C-alpha positions in Angstrom: 72.0 87.8 109.0 70.5 89.2 111.9 67.3 90.5 111.1 67.5 93.4 112.9 70.3 94.2 110.6 68.0 93.5 107.7 64.5 95.4 108.6 66.2 98.5 111.1 63.5 98.1 113.4 64.4 100.7 116.1 64.5 99.5 119.5 62.0 102.5 120.8 59.4 101.2 118.2 59.7 97.5 119.7 58.8 99.0 123.4 55.8 100.9 122.3 54.9 97.7 120.5 55.3 96.0 123.9 53.7 98.4 126.0 50.6 98.7 123.6 50.2 95.0 123.6 50.3 94.7 127.1 47.7 97.5 127.7 45.8 94.8 125.2 46.6 91.4 126.7 44.9 93.5 130.3 41.8 94.3 128.6 41.0 91.3 127.2 42.1 89.3 129.5 38.4 87.5 130.2 38.2 86.6 126.7 41.9 85.2 126.6 41.1 82.5 129.3 37.9 81.7 127.6 40.5 80.8 124.7 42.8 79.1 126.4 40.4 76.6 128.8 38.3 75.9 125.4 35.6 78.4 125.5 33.5 78.3 122.4 30.8 80.6 122.9 32.9 84.0 121.9 34.5 82.3 118.8 36.6 84.6 116.8 36.4 87.5 119.1 38.5 85.1 121.9 41.0 84.2 119.4 41.3 87.0 117.9 42.2 88.4 121.8 44.2 85.7 122.1 46.5 87.0 119.4 47.4 90.5 120.9 47.5 88.8 123.9 50.6 86.6 122.7 52.2 89.7 121.3 54.7 90.1 124.2 55.8 86.8 123.9 56.1 86.6 120.6 57.9 89.8 120.4 60.2 88.6 123.0 61.1 85.8 120.8 61.9 88.3 118.2 64.3 90.0 120.3 65.7 87.4 122.1 66.6 85.5 118.4 70.0 84.0 118.0 70.4 83.7 122.1 68.0 81.1 123.0 69.4 77.8 122.0 67.5 75.9 118.8 65.5 73.4 121.4 65.3 73.3 125.0 67.0 69.9 125.4 68.3 68.4 128.7 65.3 69.0 130.8 67.4 67.0 133.7 70.5 69.2 133.8 71.1 73.1 135.1 74.7 74.6 136.0 76.8 71.7 137.1 76.3 67.8 136.9 79.0 65.3 137.3 82.1 65.0 139.3 84.6 68.3 139.5 88.2 67.2 138.6 91.2 66.8 141.0 94.1 68.0 138.6 94.2 72.1 138.3 91.8 72.9 135.7 89.9 76.3 135.0 86.8 77.0 132.2 86.8 80.3 130.3 83.2 80.5 130.7 81.5 82.6 127.6 78.3 82.4 127.9 74.8 84.5 127.8 73.7 85.2 131.3 69.6 84.9 130.8 68.9 85.3 134.8 67.8 88.9 134.1 65.3 88.0 131.9 61.0 89.2 132.4 58.3 89.1 130.5 58.6 91.4 128.3 61.5 94.0 128.2 64.8 91.7 128.2 67.7 92.6 130.7 70.2 89.5 130.0 74.0 89.8 128.7 76.8 88.1 127.9 79.2 87.7 130.5 82.3 85.9 130.5 83.2 83.2 133.6 86.4 82.3 135.1 85.8 78.5 136.7 87.4 76.6 138.9 87.1 73.1 137.8 88.2 71.3 141.4 85.2 72.9 143.0 83.0 74.6 140.3 83.0 77.8 141.8 83.2 81.4 139.6 86.7 82.9 140.6 85.9 85.9 138.7 83.7 87.8 136.0 84.1 89.9 133.2 80.9 91.9 132.0 82.6 95.0 130.7 80.0 98.0 129.1 78.8 97.0 125.5 77.0 99.6 124.6 80.6 102.5 125.8 82.7 100.4 123.7 80.3 100.3 120.6 79.8 104.3 121.2 83.5 104.6 120.0 83.3 103.1 117.3 83.4 105.6 114.4 83.9 103.2 110.9 80.5 103.3 109.4 78.5 102.2 107.1 80.7 99.1 108.1 79.7 98.9 112.1 76.7 101.1 111.6 74.3 97.7 113.0 75.8 98.2 116.1 73.4 99.8 118.0 70.8 97.4 117.4 72.5 93.9 116.8 75.4 94.2 119.4 74.1 96.3 121.7 74.7 94.8 125.8 71.1 93.1 125.5 72.1 90.8 122.1 76.1 90.9 122.1 77.9 87.5 122.3 81.7 87.9 123.6 82.9 84.9 121.2 86.4 82.9 121.8 87.6 85.1 124.6 91.5 85.0 125.0 92.9 85.7 128.6 96.0 88.1 128.3 98.8 88.3 130.6 97.9 91.2 132.5 94.0 89.6 133.5 92.2 91.1 130.4 90.1 89.7 128.2 90.0 90.0 123.9 86.9 89.0 122.3 84.7 90.4 119.4 80.8 89.5 118.0 81.1 89.9 114.2 82.8 93.3 115.2 85.2 95.4 116.3 88.1 93.4 117.9 87.8 94.8 121.7 90.4 94.2 124.4 89.6 94.8 127.9 91.3 95.1 131.5 91.0 92.4 134.2 87.9 95.1 135.8 85.7 94.7 132.2 87.3 98.7 131.2 88.0 98.8 127.1 92.1 98.9 126.9 91.9 99.4 123.2 89.4 98.7 120.2 90.3 97.5 116.6 87.7 98.6 114.0 89.4 98.6 110.5 87.6 95.3 110.1 85.1 92.6 110.9 86.5 90.7 113.1 84.9 86.6 113.6 85.2 83.3 114.7 88.0 82.5 116.7 91.0 83.9 117.9 94.3 81.8 119.2 98.1 83.6 120.4 100.8 82.5 118.1 104.7 81.5 119.1 105.2 85.7 118.8 102.7 87.1 121.1 100.4 88.3 118.2 96.9 87.5 117.7 95.6 84.9 114.7 91.4 85.9 113.9 89.7 85.6 110.8 88.3 89.2 109.5 85.8 89.8 106.5 87.4 92.4 104.2 85.9 95.3 102.6 87.3 97.0 100.3 87.7 93.4 98.9 91.3 92.2 98.6 90.2 89.6 95.6 90.7 91.1 92.5 86.8 92.9 91.0 87.2 90.8 88.2 85.9 87.5 90.0 83.7 89.3 92.9 82.6 92.8 91.6 83.3 95.6 94.0 79.7 96.5 95.9 79.4 95.7 99.5 77.9 92.5 100.5 78.1 90.8 97.2 81.3 88.6 98.7 82.4 87.2 101.7 86.4 88.3 101.3 87.9 86.1 104.5 91.0 86.8 105.4 93.7 86.0 107.9 95.2 88.2 110.1 97.4 88.7 112.0 96.6 91.4 115.4 99.5 92.6 118.1 99.3 92.7 121.8 98.2 96.5 121.7 95.5 95.9 118.3 97.7 96.5 115.5 97.0 94.6 112.3 100.5 93.6 111.3 99.3 90.9 108.7 96.5 90.4 106.2 95.8 87.8 103.5 92.8 87.0 101.9 91.7 83.4 101.8 90.3 83.5 98.2 93.6 85.1 96.9 95.8 82.3 98.7 93.7 79.4 96.7 94.1 81.4 93.4 97.6 82.3 94.0 98.1 78.2 95.0 96.3 77.2 92.0 93.2 75.8 93.4 90.7 78.9 92.3 88.8 76.4 90.7 87.6 75.3 94.5 86.4 78.8 94.8 84.7 79.5 91.4 83.9 76.7 90.2 81.9 76.5 86.8 79.6 73.3 87.6 77.7 74.6 90.5 75.8 78.2 91.5 77.6 80.4 92.6 77.9 81.3 96.1 79.2 84.5 98.0 80.2 82.6 100.9 82.5 80.1 99.0 85.6 79.6 102.2 83.4 80.6 105.5 87.0 80.3 107.5 86.1 79.8 110.8 89.8 78.8 112.8 93.3 80.1 112.6 95.4 77.7 114.3 99.3 79.2 114.9 101.5 76.3 114.7 103.6 76.7 117.5 107.3 74.3 117.1 108.8 72.6 114.2 108.4 68.9 113.0 108.4 66.9 110.3 105.3 68.2 108.4 105.4 71.3 109.6 107.1 74.6 110.8 106.6 77.3 113.9 104.9 80.3 111.5 102.4 77.9 109.8 98.9 78.1 110.3 96.1 75.3 110.1 92.7 76.6 108.8 89.7 75.3 109.1 87.6 75.9 105.6 83.3 75.3 107.0 82.3 75.1 103.8 84.8 73.6 101.6 84.3 71.3 104.0 88.2 71.4 104.2 91.4 72.1 106.3 94.8 73.9 105.1 98.2 73.7 106.2 99.4 77.2 104.9 102.9 78.5 105.2 102.5 82.4 105.7 106.4 83.0 104.8 106.2 81.3 101.5 102.5 81.9 100.4 102.5 77.9 99.6 99.1 76.0 101.1 101.4 72.7 102.2 98.4 69.9 102.7 94.6 70.0 102.6 92.3 67.6 103.7 88.8 67.1 102.5 88.6 63.2 103.9 85.9 62.3 107.3 85.0 66.0 107.5 81.6 68.0 106.4 81.1 71.3 107.4 83.7 71.5 110.9 84.6 74.1 113.2 87.8 73.8 115.4 91.2 72.4 114.4 93.8 72.1 116.9 97.3 70.3 117.0 98.6 67.5 119.5 101.2 66.8 119.1 104.2 66.6 116.4 102.5 64.6 113.8 98.5 65.0 114.8 96.0 67.2 114.4 92.5 66.9 116.0 88.9 68.2 114.3 85.6 69.4 115.5 83.8 67.8 112.4 79.8 69.0 112.9 79.3 65.8 110.3 76.7 68.6 108.5 74.1 67.4 105.8 71.7 69.5 104.0 68.9 67.7 103.2 65.3 68.0 101.9 64.5 69.5 105.6 67.4 71.5 106.0 70.9 71.0 107.8 70.7 68.2 109.3 73.7 66.4 111.6 74.1 63.5 110.7 73.8 61.2 114.0 76.2 63.0 116.1 79.3 65.7 115.9 82.6 64.0 115.7 85.9 64.4 117.2 88.4 63.6 114.1 91.9 62.5 114.4 94.5 63.2 111.6 97.8 61.6 111.6 100.4 62.6 109.3 102.4 59.8 109.7 100.3 57.5 108.7 97.7 59.5 106.5 95.0 58.2 108.3 91.5 59.6 110.0 89.8 58.1 113.1 87.5 58.8 116.0 88.1 59.4 118.9 85.5 58.8 122.0 82.6 58.7 119.2 80.6 56.4 121.5 80.4 58.7 123.8 79.4 61.6 121.3 76.8 59.3 120.4 75.6 58.1 123.6 75.4 61.4 125.2 74.0 62.8 121.9 75.8 65.6 120.7 74.9 67.4 117.8 75.6 71.5 117.2 74.5 72.4 113.9 76.7 75.7 113.3 79.4 75.5 116.1 81.0 73.9 118.0 84.8 73.4 119.5 86.9 70.5 121.0 89.8 70.2 123.1 91.3 66.5 123.7 94.0 67.2 126.9 97.4 65.4 127.2 96.0 62.9 129.3 93.1 62.1 126.5 90.0 63.8 128.3 87.8 65.3 125.6 86.7 68.8 126.7 83.6 69.7 124.1 81.5 72.8 123.8 77.9 72.0 122.4 77.6 75.9 121.0 74.1 75.3 119.6 72.2 74.0 122.8 74.4 75.8 125.5 76.3 72.2 126.6 80.2 71.6 127.9 80.7 68.4 128.4 84.0 66.5 129.7 84.2 63.4 128.9 87.6 60.4 130.4 89.9 58.9 128.5 88.0 55.7 128.8 84.8 57.0 127.4 82.9 57.8 130.8 81.4 61.5 131.4 83.5 63.4 134.3 80.8 66.4 133.8 78.2 68.6 131.9 77.2 72.0 131.9 74.4 73.4 131.0 73.5 77.3 130.6 70.0 76.8 131.8 68.4 80.7 133.6 66.3 81.0 136.5 63.3 81.3 133.7 64.2 77.6 132.3 65.4 78.1 128.8 69.0 77.5 127.7 71.1 80.3 126.2 74.1 79.7 124.1 77.3 79.5 125.1 80.0 80.8 122.2 83.2 79.1 122.6 84.4 78.8 125.9 87.8 77.6 126.6 89.6 74.2 128.9 92.6 76.4 130.4 95.4 73.6 131.5 98.2 74.4 130.1 101.0 75.3 132.4 101.5 78.9 130.6 97.5 79.3 131.2 97.6 78.0 134.9 100.4 80.3 135.3 97.7 83.6 133.6 95.3 82.2 135.6 97.1 82.3 139.3 98.4 85.9 138.0 94.8 87.2 137.6 93.2 85.6 140.3 96.3 87.7 142.7 95.6 91.2 141.0 94.3 93.6 143.2 90.6 95.0 141.5 
């Protein structure tokens, strides 16, 4: 969990520490310079001065935490690099804007940009007042961390979805929020903690993973104490923000005689055995699924599940060729694609085994295959704990390498069309957070309406 939630340090204390360390840095400037240029005359005194002088930078790193990417890669790329598209396609880019960042106090924030990929031009930006939105939340202690972990300088607008009226729906492991085309709050659902994906079904409702407490699972399995189990649920929300349906994934497994996968007797007990990270609604019938079904991506099971809410039945589950995956998409009437993180837990920690993969499963032939894998390998795509992909109808592939602040667009012939790196003016690369490629006719129509709306 995020550092501030654990240690509960108030922001004013951090500011005071930063100010005092700034004064110390000024007062020991000469000593610091001697240490940096290699002078040994003052020995431990100059080293101590250097330690105090570095406090502001270290404090800043503490504050930024998970906003700056794990590694500063792609030094030659900043913003868009490559060729624009000829077709009308848009990017709904969710990113952390670090361009307002200064040495000590941090002024960056999360924004969402609508970008025309025919020109790489930003056509519209949403920048809501996150602190004002958080200030309306009163469901405590469930959300007592908002002021520290989810304030405007730390909030990340995750997987935003464009609505018919030009607004956005999003969250950040937080209440679910809708804003209008002017970035003003429309509604906020604070019944549960919403996390990961956000997708719309054939009825116009939205499916979002939630963490539920009090638990929906029988306490004989998980107890009743808060924060000892991650009870992930599939949750259907109306366009007005009301919860219409909710079901614990743990209960789905138990009721389908698969509880042994959640509570195995041959392994150590884990508080997060599921880690639901994507819900993909089925929009049309086929030989292999029905409209209203849901594909679920369960990271910690390394499993994709086809679930039918109308009968509470798991229709199919796939575990082959995927490890710690994110994002499942429906390609046609018999194929799905999966963004496979290909993550292995080794003695050195979590490591991507080579590169991320886009896996296609064909229900008709019961076979798995890799898509444009040489391109992903060549471009060293290896997001660790996040990531998205989308195969377009023309065979092109869009990928978000979330953990490294990079987006890539590959042509069907495996060449790269363009890439984007979320690099700020200070040279650092900041996170992107589950952006969308908008190419379907209904999405293009929503974009056009949004751009026609007078602000």
